[in-house]
C-alpha positions, 0 to 999 in steps of 0.5 A: 619200128622195132629192132630185128634181133632184140626186145628193144623198140629202137626209138632212140638215136639222132636224125639229121635236120631236114635241110634241102640245100647246101649251107652258104658257107660251103663253097662246093661245086657239083662237078668238083665234088663228083670228081672227088667222089670218083677219085676216092672210090678208085682209091678203094674207099667205101661210100661211107668213108668217102662221105667222111673224107668229104666232110672232114677234109674237103668241107662238104657237109653233105654230098647229097645236098651238093650233087642232088644224089647219094654217093652210091648213085653218083658212083653207079652213074659213073660206072663204078660198081662192085660185084656185091652191094656194100651192106651185103659185103659188110655183113659178109665181112662180119660173118667171116670175122665171127667164123675166125673167132669161133674157130679159136674159141669153140665154146663161145656160145654168144658169138655162135648165136651172133653168127646165126643172126648175121647169116640170117640177115645175109640171106634175107638181104640176098633175097631182096637183092635177087629180086631187084637184080643186084645179084645173080638169081642163083647166088647162094650164101655158103659159109665155106666159100665166104672167104673167097667172096670177101677177099 
């Protein structure tokens, strides 16, 4: 599959090895890992950050292999969800930082184009989440109300 906003084919990059169970050296209990995930989420960490903390500080190489589900699935099962999906929120934060940059640097045409691309990704992802029911059907991306949604 090709990249969305470039001419590249997107072939390079690493992939995780196909392993179906946790390694033997990992002394990970499913309930203990779920409690750690919930506690880290309540502290305000994102799912990616939770995975990194579990890997680096608690010797859990892959939470999915231990619990049998993704970190986001564990959080939604425990009733811990945010108003917007994490990938949509990350794109909105990126757009907000680009808007702030462009307010100070009005002639930066490269980043003006990057803001347009980012906003198109937001709209495309929002239409997907509207179809799946993760966000309201009447939700619309508005650049002037972006700061209120992100903070």
